[in-house]
C-alpha positions in Angstrom: -36.3 -10.9 44.1 -35.3 -11.7 40.2 -31.7 -11.8 38.8 -29.3 -8.8 38.3 -28.3 -8.2 34.6 -25.6 -6.2 33.0 -26.2 -2.7 31.2 -24.8 -2.8 28.4 -22.1 -4.7 26.2 -19.4 -6.2 28.6 -15.8 -7.1 27.6 -15.3 -10.5 29.7 -11.3 -11.4 27.7 -8.6 -9.8 26.2 -10.2 -11.8 23.1 -12.8 -9.7 23.1 -12.0 -6.6 24.0 -9.7 -6.4 20.9 -13.1 -7.4 18.8 -13.5 -5.7 15.4 -16.5 -5.6 16.0 -18.1 -4.3 19.3 -21.7 -5.3 20.2 -24.2 -7.1 18.0 -25.2 -3.9 16.3 -22.5 -4.4 14.2 -22.0 -8.1 12.9 -25.8 -7.3 11.7 -24.9 -3.7 9.7 -21.6 -5.8 8.0 -24.1 -9.1 7.9 -26.5 -6.4 5.9 -23.4 -4.2 4.0 -22.5 -7.9 2.2 -26.3 -8.7 1.7 -26.0 -5.8 -0.4 -23.1 -5.7 -2.4 -24.3 -9.1 -3.4 -27.4 -9.0 -4.0 -26.3 -5.7 -6.2 -25.5 -7.2 -9.3 -29.0 -8.5 -9.9 -30.2 -5.2 -9.1 -28.4 -2.3 -10.4 -26.4 -1.8 -14.2 -23.3 -1.9 -14.9 -22.2 1.2 -14.5 -22.7 1.4 -10.5 -20.7 -1.9 -11.2 -17.7 -0.5 -12.3 -18.4 2.8 -9.7 -17.8 0.3 -6.6 -14.8 -1.7 -8.8 -13.5 2.0 -8.7 -13.2 2.6 -5.1 -12.5 -1.0 -3.9 -9.9 0.1 -6.9 -8.8 3.1 -5.2 -9.4 2.1 -1.5 -7.0 0.1 -1.6 -4.5 2.0 -2.4 -5.8 5.3 0.2 -5.8 1.9 2.8 -2.2 2.1 2.6 -1.4 5.9 2.5 -3.5 5.3 5.0 -1.4 3.7 7.7 1.8 5.7 6.0 0.6 8.6 7.3 -0.3 7.4 10.8 3.7 7.8 10.9 3.5 10.6 10.0 5.5 10.5 6.5 3.2 11.6 3.6 3.4 10.5 0.0 2.8 12.4 -3.8 3.8 9.1 -5.2 1.4 6.8 -5.4 -0.1 7.3 -8.1 3.1 7.0 -10.3 3.0 3.1 -8.0 -0.2 2.4 -8.8 0.4 2.0 -13.0 4.1 0.7 -10.9 2.2 -2.5 -10.6 -0.6 -1.8 -14.1 2.6 -2.1 -16.9 4.6 -4.8 -13.8 0.8 -6.7 -14.5 0.7 -5.6 -18.6 3.7 -7.2 -19.2 3.0 -10.9 -16.9 -0.2 -11.4 -17.8 0.0 -13.6 -21.0 1.7 -15.7 -19.4 1.5 -15.8 -15.3 -2.4 -16.3 -14.2 -4.2 -12.6 -11.8 -3.6 -14.8 -8.6 0.4 -14.7 -9.4 0.3 -11.0 -11.8 -1.0 -8.9 -8.8 1.1 -10.3 -6.2 3.7 -9.4 -8.2 3.3 -6.4 -8.9 2.5 -5.2 -5.2 5.6 -6.7 -4.4 7.8 -4.7 -7.3 6.5 -1.1 -6.5 6.7 -2.4 -2.8 10.9 -2.1 -3.8 10.5 1.3 -5.3 7.6 2.4 -2.7 10.5 1.8 0.1 14.4 2.7 -1.9 12.7 6.0 -2.1 11.2 5.7 0.8 14.6 5.7 2.5 14.7 9.4 2.8 12.2 9.7 4.8 14.9 9.2 8.0 16.3 12.2 7.4 14.0 14.2 6.0 10.1 15.6 7.1 6.4 16.7 6.3 7.2 19.2 3.0 10.6 18.2 2.6 9.1 14.6 1.8 6.3 15.9 0.1 9.4 17.4 -2.4 11.0 14.6 -2.2 8.2 12.1 -3.1 6.7 14.4 -5.5 10.6 13.8 -7.3 9.3 9.8 -6.9 6.5 10.5 -8.7 8.2 12.1 -12.0 11.2 10.1 -12.2 8.9 7.0 -12.1 6.4 8.4 -14.4 9.3 8.7 -16.8 11.4 5.5 -17.2 7.3 4.7 -17.6 7.0 5.9 -20.7 11.0 5.5 -21.3 10.0 1.8 -21.5 7.1 2.2 -23.6 8.7 4.6 -25.5 8.3 2.0 -28.5 4.1 1.1 -27.8 2.8 3.3 -30.4 1.0 5.7 -28.8 2.8 3.3 -25.2 0.0 1.9 -24.4 0.6 -1.4 -22.8 -2.5 -4.1 -23.3 -3.3 -6.7 -20.8 -4.6 -9.7 -20.7 -7.9 -10.8 -19.7 -9.0 -11.6 -16.4 -9.8 -15.0 -15.9 -8.9 -18.9 -15.3 -7.9 -21.8 -16.9 -8.6 -20.6 -20.6 -12.7 -18.8 -18.7 -12.7 -15.5 -18.9 -14.6 -13.7 -16.1 -17.4 -11.0 -17.1 -18.1 -7.9 -15.5 -19.8 -10.2 -12.7 -17.1 -12.4 -11.4 -14.7 -9.5 -11.5 -16.7 -8.1 -9.5 -16.8 -10.7 -6.5 -13.4 -11.5 -7.3 -12.6 -7.3 -6.8 -14.9 -7.2 -3.1 -13.2 -10.2 -1.8 -9.9 -9.2 -2.2 -10.1 -5.8 -1.2 -12.4 -7.2 2.1 -8.8 -8.9 2.5 -6.6 -6.3 1.7 -8.9 -4.4 4.4 -8.6 -7.2 7.0 -5.0 -7.9 7.2 -4.6 -3.8 7.3 -6.0 -3.7 9.6 -5.4 -6.5 11.8 -1.3 -4.2 11.4 -2.6 -1.0 13.5 -3.7 -3.3 16.6 0.2 -5.3 15.9 3.8 -3.3 17.7 4.3 -3.0 14.2 1.3 -0.3 14.1 1.3 0.7 18.3 5.3 1.6 16.2 4.4 3.9 13.3 2.1 5.7 16.0 4.6 6.2 17.4 6.6 7.7 15.3 4.2 9.7 14.7 3.9 11.3 17.3 7.3 12.1 18.1 10.6 9.7 16.5 12.7 11.1 18.5 10.8 9.2 21.7 9.6 6.2 20.1 14.0 5.7 19.3 14.6 6.5 22.7 12.0 4.0 24.3 13.7 1.5 21.3 11.9 1.7 18.0 13.8 1.2 14.3 13.1 4.9 12.3 15.0 3.1 9.5 12.7 -0.2 10.0 10.4 1.1 10.7 9.7 3.5 8.2 11.3 1.2 5.9 8.3 -1.6 6.5 5.8 1.8 5.9 6.6 1.6 3.3 6.6 -1.3 1.8 3.3 -2.3 3.1 1.6 1.1 1.5 3.6 0.6 -2.3 2.6 -3.3 -1.7 -1.2 -1.7 -2.1 -1.3 0.2 -4.2 0.5 -1.9 -6.4 -1.8 -4.7 -5.7 -4.3 -1.8 -6.8 -2.8 -1.2 -10.0 -2.5 -4.6 -10.8 -6.8 -4.8 -10.4 -7.1 -1.0 -12.3 -4.7 -3.1 -15.5 -7.3 -5.3 -15.4 -10.2 -3.7 -15.6 -8.7 -0.8 -17.7 -7.4 -3.8 -20.4 -4.9 -1.6 -21.4 -2.8 0.8 -19.6 -0.7 3.5 -20.8 2.0 5.8 -18.3 -0.7 9.3 -18.7 -3.6 7.2 -15.9 -1.1 7.9 -13.9 -1.0 11.2 -13.0 0.4 14.0 -10.4 -2.6 15.5 -9.8 -3.4 12.5 -9.0 -1.8 11.6 -6.0 -2.7 15.1 -4.9 -6.3 13.3 -4.4 -4.7 10.2 -3.4 -4.0 11.9 -0.6 -5.8 15.5 -0.2 -9.4 13.9 -0.7 -8.8 9.7 0.2 -7.1 10.5 3.3 -7.0 14.0 5.2 -11.4 14.1 4.0 -11.9 10.3 3.9 -9.7 10.7 7.9 -6.8 10.1 9.2 -5.7 7.1 10.6 -9.2 5.5 9.5 -7.2 2.3 8.0 -10.4 0.4 6.4 -13.8 3.4 6.6 -12.1 6.4 6.7 -10.3 4.7 4.0 -12.9 3.1 1.9 -15.0 6.8 1.8 -12.4 8.8 0.8 -12.7 6.6 -2.8 -16.2 7.2 -2.6 -16.4 11.0 -2.6 -12.8 10.7 -5.5 -15.1 8.7 -7.1 -18.5 10.5 -6.3 -16.8 13.9 -7.7 -14.8 12.8 -10.8 -18.2 11.0 -12.1 -21.0 14.9 -10.9 -18.5 16.8 -12.6 -18.4 14.8 -16.0 -23.0 15.1 -15.7 -22.1 18.3 -15.2 -20.2 19.1 -17.9 -21.7 16.9 -20.9 -24.9 18.5 -19.4 -23.8 22.1 -19.2 -22.0 21.7 -22.5 -24.8 22.6 -25.4 -25.6 25.7 -22.5 -22.2 26.9 -22.0 -19.1 25.0 -24.3 -16.6 27.2 -22.6 -17.1 24.5 -19.8 -15.8 21.3 -21.3 -12.2 22.6 -22.1 -12.0 23.5 -18.1 -13.4 20.3 -16.3 -10.7 19.2 -14.9 -10.4 23.1 -13.1 -14.4 22.2 -11.6 -13.3 19.0 -10.4 -10.7 20.6 -8.6 -13.0 23.6 -7.2 -15.5 20.2 -5.8 -11.9 19.5 -4.1 -11.4 22.3 -3.1 -14.5 23.3 -1.3 -15.6 19.6 -0.1 -11.3 19.5 1.8 -11.8 23.0 3.0 -15.5 21.9 4.6 -13.7 18.9 5.6 -11.5 21.2 8.1 -13.1 23.8 9.3 -16.4 21.5 9.9 -14.7 18.2 10.7 -11.0 18.1 11.2 -10.9 13.9 11.8 -12.7 13.1 8.5 -16.3 11.5 7.5 -14.5 8.9 9.3 -15.1 10.5 12.7 -18.7 11.5 11.6 -19.1 7.8 11.2 -17.6 6.8 13.9 -20.3 9.7 16.1 -23.3 8.5 13.8 -22.6 5.4 14.9 -22.0 6.5 19.1 -25.9 8.2 18.7 -27.8 5.4 17.2 -25.6 3.3 20.0 -27.2 6.0 23.0 -30.5 6.2 20.8 -33.1 7.0 22.2 -31.9 8.6 25.5 -29.4 11.2 25.6 -26.8 10.5 28.0 
């Protein structure tokens, strides 16, 4: 008789059990995605490259925010934290290269995030939303005060480049993909560490976590620091992409978009894929709304003045549909599709 063969994927070590890619199919899928992203600049117009850059920028911010919400800490100041990273980069970019300004921008945003996140030890959920709302307006006011003597409050960012060579769209595209991949790997790894487990415990029952010896202040401060760092790095990348920044680039309603659409629609607790899907949703809705308004305004002139309201309506419909049909977000839907193909063509 022939030797028996195991059915399915057998994990024979702890390292294999903790691997990011569980099955050979995952390696092929990720490899195909990477190949498509590498070849895309040679096949697609610049518009699509800019869209992917924006997805990467907002995806990084949402990754940090997703980690924060895992500990049941909800923040609506992340647009302002992006602003801190962007303005830090704008002021430093004239003297320092991008590989120095981007980490500094992240550290500045992390410090501010920890400062405004300290009340989270005593307040929760709705009260924390109000306190971070206050932080958003305070930071906005500070940014306006800093730029009060600058015409238009616009601070210009030095072109992205290295050793006198200025990067074009292609170089910027590959650089941002690399940064996004690094940030995604780090946030995914954090979720598997004792820090990630502690944040889950805090999110479930913080007083129970405290009884188990978890230092709430320490871990909440770390969560705010990591989340702020991610927002600062994303803001720095956006600053280089825009070429100039103003306080108007980081409004309060953007913070709600990051939390409501980026995290809830993308998938609460899904640090990487949920964050990327949430970012895709934000960019797609924004672009669709813009195109729709552009096409319909000649026939309905009043629509141009209500473009922002139309986008808010789309967001509301999408959030309501997700909460009713798939409460765990688009990441859960992606997992269901993956499980379907794991079993295909068998139904059991």
